C-alpha positions in Angstrom: -13.0 102.2 29.0 -15.8 103.2 31.1 -16.0 106.7 32.0 -16.9 105.8 35.5 -12.8 105.6 35.2 -12.4 109.1 34.9 -13.6 110.0 38.3 -15.5 113.4 37.4 -17.5 114.8 40.0 -20.8 113.1 41.0 -22.9 115.7 39.3 -21.1 115.3 36.0 -21.1 112.3 36.2 -24.8 112.0 36.7 -25.3 113.9 33.7 -23.0 111.6 31.6 -25.5 108.7 32.9 -28.4 110.6 31.6 -27.5 111.1 28.2 -26.4 107.8 27.9 -22.8 107.8 27.6 -21.2 104.4 28.5 -18.1 103.7 26.8 -15.1 106.0 25.8 -14.4 106.5 22.0 -10.5 105.7 21.2 -10.4 110.0 20.9 -12.2 110.2 24.3 -10.1 107.5 26.2 -6.9 108.9 25.2 -7.6 112.9 25.5 -9.4 113.3 28.5 -6.6 112.2 30.7 -4.1 114.2 29.1 -6.9 117.5 29.0 -7.5 116.7 32.5 -3.3 117.1 33.7 -3.4 120.5 32.0 -1.8 119.4 28.9 -2.4 121.2 25.3 -3.2 119.0 22.8 -3.7 118.7 18.9 -6.4 116.0 18.0 -6.7 114.6 14.7 -9.8 112.6 14.6 -12.8 113.1 11.7 -16.5 113.8 12.5 -18.3 111.3 14.5 -15.7 110.0 17.1 -17.1 111.8 19.9 -14.6 115.1 20.2 -17.0 117.3 21.8 -17.3 115.3 24.6 -14.0 114.5 24.7 -13.1 118.9 25.2 -16.5 119.7 27.1 -16.1 117.1 30.1 -12.4 118.1 31.1 -13.5 121.7 30.9 -16.4 121.4 33.1 -14.6 119.4 35.2 -11.7 122.6 36.2 -14.5 124.8 36.1 -16.5 122.6 38.9 -13.6 121.8 40.6 -11.4 125.1 40.7 -12.2 128.7 41.7 -12.2 131.6 39.2 -10.9 134.8 40.1 -13.3 137.5 39.7 -15.8 137.6 36.3 -15.0 136.6 32.9 -15.2 133.9 30.7 -13.0 131.0 31.3 -13.4 129.0 28.2 -13.7 129.7 24.5 -14.7 127.2 22.0 -14.8 128.3 18.2 -16.3 126.5 15.7 -17.1 127.0 11.9 -20.6 126.9 11.5 -23.9 128.4 13.5 -25.1 124.9 13.6 -21.9 122.8 15.1 -21.7 126.1 17.7 -24.9 125.7 18.8 -24.9 122.0 19.4 -21.5 122.1 21.4 -23.5 125.0 23.2 -26.1 122.7 23.8 -24.0 119.7 25.1 -22.1 122.2 27.6 -25.3 122.7 29.1 -26.5 119.8 29.0 -23.3 117.9 31.0 -23.2 120.9 33.1 -26.3 121.2 34.2 -26.0 119.8 38.0 -22.8 122.3 38.3 -25.0 125.7 37.2 -22.7 126.0 34.3 -23.4 129.4 32.1 -22.7 128.6 28.7 -23.6 131.3 25.3 -23.4 130.7 21.8 -22.8 133.8 19.6 -23.0 133.9 16.2 -24.3 135.9 13.2 -27.9 136.0 12.3 -28.8 136.4 15.6 -29.6 139.7 17.8 -26.1 141.3 18.8 -28.1 143.0 21.8 -29.5 139.9 23.3 -25.8 138.4 23.0 -24.5 141.6 24.7 -26.9 141.4 27.5 -26.1 138.1 28.5 -22.3 138.7 28.5 -22.9 141.3 31.1 -24.4 139.2 33.4 -21.2 136.9 33.3 -20.8 133.6 31.8 -18.2 131.0 31.9 -18.2 129.5 28.3 -18.5 131.3 25.4 -19.0 129.1 22.0 -19.1 130.6 18.5 -17.9 131.3 15.0 -14.6 133.4 14.3 -16.8 136.4 12.8 -19.3 137.3 16.0 -16.4 136.3 18.1 -14.0 139.0 16.8 -16.9 141.3 16.6 -17.6 141.3 20.3 -14.3 141.0 20.9 -13.5 144.5 18.9 -16.6 146.2 20.5 -15.5 145.3 24.0 -18.1 143.1 24.8 -16.1 140.1 25.5 -12.9 140.1 27.5 -10.7 137.0 27.4 -8.2 138.3 30.3 -9.6 135.5 32.8 -9.7 133.1 29.9 -8.6 129.4 30.7 -9.2 127.4 28.0 -9.4 127.9 23.9 -10.8 124.9 21.8 -10.2 125.1 18.1 -12.7 122.6 16.5 -13.1 121.5 13.4 -9.8 123.9 12.3 -9.6 122.6 8.5 -13.0 123.3 7.6 -12.6 126.8 9.0 -9.4 127.4 7.2 -11.7 126.1 3.9 -14.5 129.0 5.1 -11.8 131.2 5.0 -11.6 132.4 8.7 -7.9 132.1 9.2 -7.1 135.4 9.9 -10.3 135.8 12.2 -8.6 133.1 14.3 -5.7 134.8 14.4 -6.7 137.9 15.4 -8.6 135.9 18.3 -6.0 133.8 19.7 -3.8 137.6 19.8 -6.5 138.6 22.7 -6.2 135.7 25.0 -3.5 135.3 27.9 -0.6 133.1 26.9 -1.4 131.0 29.8 -3.7 129.0 28.9 -4.8 125.4 28.0 -5.3 125.0 24.1 -7.2 122.3 22.9 -6.8 121.9 18.6 -8.8 119.8 16.3 -8.8 119.0 13.2 -9.8 116.3 10.6 -7.0 116.5 8.3 -3.8 118.6 8.6 -2.7 121.0 5.7 0.5 123.2 5.8 -2.0 126.0 7.0 -3.4 124.2 10.0 0.3 122.8 10.5 1.3 126.7 11.0 -1.7 127.4 13.0 -1.3 124.5 15.5 2.0 125.1 16.1 1.8 129.0 16.8 -0.8 128.7 19.4 -0.1 125.3 21.3 2.7 125.4 24.1 5.8 123.5 23.7 5.3 119.9 24.8 1.3 119.5 23.7 0.8 115.9 22.7 -0.5 115.2 19.2 -3.2 112.3 19.2 -4.4 110.9 16.4 -7.5 108.6 16.0 -8.4 106.3 13.0 -11.7 106.7 11.8 -12.6 103.0 11.8 -15.5 102.3 13.9 -18.2 104.5 12.4 -17.1 103.3 8.8 -17.8 99.9 9.8 -21.7 100.7 10.5 -21.8 102.2 6.7 -22.9 100.5 3.8 -22.4 102.4 0.5 -24.3 102.3 -2.9 -23.8 103.6 -6.5 -26.0 104.2 -9.0 -24.7 105.0 -12.1 -27.1 107.4 -13.7 -28.0 110.0 -16.6 -28.6 114.1 -14.7 -32.1 114.1 -16.3 -33.0 110.8 -14.5 -31.6 111.7 -11.0 -35.1 113.0 -9.8 -37.1 110.3 -10.9 -35.0 107.7 -9.3 -34.6 109.6 -6.0 -38.5 109.6 -5.6 -38.5 106.1 -6.1 -36.0 105.7 -3.6 -37.9 107.7 -1.4 -40.8 105.3 -1.2 -38.9 102.6 0.3 -40.1 102.9 3.6 -36.6 101.4 5.2 -35.6 105.2 4.5 -36.9 106.6 7.5 -34.8 109.7 8.1 -32.5 111.1 5.0 -30.1 114.1 4.2 -30.1 114.5 0.6 -27.0 116.4 -0.5 -26.8 118.6 -3.6 -24.0 121.2 -4.8 -26.3 123.9 -4.7 -28.0 126.5 -2.6 -30.8 127.1 -5.4 -30.5 123.4 -6.0 -31.4 122.5 -2.6 -34.8 124.5 -2.6 -35.9 123.8 -5.7 -35.6 120.1 -4.9 -36.9 120.4 -1.7 -40.0 122.1 -3.3 -40.5 119.3 -5.7 -40.5 116.4 -3.2 -42.9 118.6 -1.3 -45.1 118.8 -4.5 -44.9 115.2 -4.7 -46.2 114.9 -1.2 -43.2 114.0 0.6 -42.3 115.5 3.8 -39.0 117.5 3.0 -37.3 120.8 3.9 -34.3 122.6 2.4 -30.9 123.4 4.6 -28.5 126.1 2.6 -27.0 129.2 3.2 -29.7 131.6 1.8 -32.0 131.0 4.4 -32.2 133.2 7.7 -31.2 131.6 11.0 -34.2 131.2 12.0 -35.4 129.2 8.9 -32.0 126.9 9.4 -32.9 126.6 12.9 -36.4 125.4 12.0 -35.2 123.0 9.2 -33.4 121.6 11.8 -36.0 121.2 14.6 -38.3 120.2 12.3 -36.0 117.5 10.9 -35.2 116.2 14.3 -38.7 115.8 15.7 -39.8 114.6 12.7 -42.0 116.8 10.8 -40.0 116.3 7.8 -38.2 112.9 7.5 -36.4 114.3 4.1 -33.4 117.2 4.8 -32.2 118.5 1.2 -29.2 120.3 2.2 -25.8 121.5 0.8 -22.4 121.0 2.5 -23.0 123.2 5.6 -24.9 120.0 6.9 -21.6 117.9 6.0 -19.9 118.6 8.8 -20.7 119.0 12.9 -24.7 117.9 12.6 -25.4 115.2 15.1 -28.6 113.5 14.0 -28.7 109.9 15.5 -31.8 108.9 13.7 -30.8 109.9 10.1 -30.9 106.1 8.5 -29.6 107.2 4.7 -27.5 109.8 3.2 -28.1 110.3 -0.5 -25.7 111.8 -2.7 -28.1 113.3 -5.1 -24.4 115.4 -6.8 -21.3 113.8 -5.9 -19.2 116.4 -3.8 -16.7 118.5 -5.0 -13.6 116.5 -3.2 -13.1 113.5 -1.5 -13.1 114.8 1.8 -16.4 116.0 1.9 -17.5 112.6 0.8 -16.0 111.5 3.9 -18.0 114.3 6.3 -21.5 113.4 4.3 -21.4 110.0 4.9 -20.5 110.7 8.5 -24.0 112.1 8.8 -25.4 108.6 9.0 -24.0 105.3 10.8 -23.7 107.5 14.3 -24.6 106.4 17.7 -23.6 102.7 16.8 -26.6 102.2 14.7 -26.6 101.3 10.9 -26.5 103.8 8.2 -26.3 103.7 4.1 -25.0 106.1 1.7 -26.4 106.2 -1.6 -24.4 108.2 -4.2 -25.4 109.1 -8.0 -22.7 109.3 -10.3 -23.4 110.9 -13.9 -20.8 111.0 -16.7 -19.2 114.1 -15.4 -18.3 112.4 -12.3 -15.8 110.1 -13.7 -12.8 112.4 -12.2 -14.5 112.8 -8.4 -15.5 109.4 -8.3 -12.0 107.7 -9.2 -10.8 110.4 -6.1 -13.4 109.0 -3.9 -12.8 105.5 -4.2 -8.7 106.0 -3.9 -9.1 108.1 -1.0 -12.1 106.5 1.2 -11.1 102.9 -0.4 -14.7 102.3 -0.5 -16.4 98.8 -1.3 -19.7 99.5 -2.6 -22.0 96.6 -1.6 -24.3 97.2 -4.6 -23.7 99.2 -7.9 -26.8 99.9 -10.4 -26.3 100.6 -13.8 -23.7 100.7 -16.1 -20.7 103.6 -16.4 -20.5 102.9 -20.3 -24.4 103.1 -20.8 -24.7 106.9 -19.4 -25.3 109.6 -21.8 -22.5 111.5 -23.4 -24.3 114.9 -23.6 -22.6 117.8 -21.6 -24.4 118.7 -18.2 -27.3 121.4 -18.4 -26.3 124.3 -16.1 -28.1 123.5 -13.1 -29.9 126.8 -12.6 -31.1 126.6 -16.4 -31.9 123.1 -15.9 -34.5 124.0 -13.1 -36.1 127.1 -14.4 -36.7 125.1 -17.3 -38.8 122.7 -15.2 -40.0 125.4 -12.9 -43.6 126.8 -13.3 -43.6 130.0 -15.0 -44.3 132.6 -12.2 -41.7 130.7 -10.2 -38.9 131.4 -12.3 -38.0 135.1 -11.3 -36.9 133.1 -7.6 -33.8 131.9 -9.1 -32.9 135.1 -11.0 -29.8 137.4 -9.5 -30.8 139.7 -6.6 -29.9 143.2 -8.3 -29.6 146.6 -6.5 -30.8 149.9 -8.6 -28.0 150.2 -10.5 -28.9 146.7 -11.9 -25.4 145.2 -10.8 -25.7 141.7 -9.2 -25.0 142.2 -5.5 -22.6 139.6 -4.1 -23.0 138.7 -0.4 -21.5 135.8 1.4 -23.2 133.9 3.3 -22.7 130.7 5.6 
């Protein structure tokens, strides 16, 4: 289905052409007409299926063709991570450029005052993470009495991150009469309960299988000992076919250290993990997008929501802890109808999760290197201890726990 068939305003259609959208994806084809009719929807679709444009375009169309009453936010879009919130906001501004849309992204790690100043001037759309949105509501900075659209994007991921209570509190501040668009890749019990709390009777459920992007992704597997991973990674990165790659690890310290190791070997690498400040995270992504770096060493905060079409490869330096996370990591490549390759390292301790990944994702590896039976049976060394051992003496303290004056570790939760 061509986007012209949706009959969007010419100003919006001009921006659709400008960004290069031609044919609607299955979720767009099925959901956009329903949203334009004013019906609530429950959209079940995985990352990479075109969800953002699915809800952004109808919202822009409604805002452009209907007059609002007084000042106030007309659409609130809630996302689980800062990066996804920023990405959605950029899509809103890009597609709404010719209709003069005013949109603001709000999330932690950035200036509250700047956000308050912009909110006071009046915005049509707010995109943000649950914690900061709730802060603005509680402080009286964000009024939702005029709200017409509520979007919950990647609701299952927000559940995993512990945002369920915050979302429920936000929903209580919204008008009963509004259109709610609820998107989730999976449907656990808690998400199902929340969906039926916030959606109006008569809502439509639209489920799209994750087929097309998977066809574009080829998988390779390396049976490899833990101590051989770095050597093999460096060997793989010497391949010129790996133009832009995300290397996934299971720890913040590991991501940082591995990135530094690659840099010391002359690689253009940068790390992306939860211990970085917002400015550092923005700089890392910006540098990766514009080609200053071609290697992004990341934890699972980069597994969902990031849309960087030039990524040719994903390397699972560590297999993820869940089969679903493997799906989301894989979805960082093979985007925008381009082919992608996912290379996964599996050591002796990964047998259980590898079996689960194969069962859930139904993967056929195009190439399998090494033999599982030949892997070392010795227990895995603690990652942090291994990295301390590899590091120079003066770098050891960088991986020690932060302590306060009492000598007790400080627990800080960073997203």
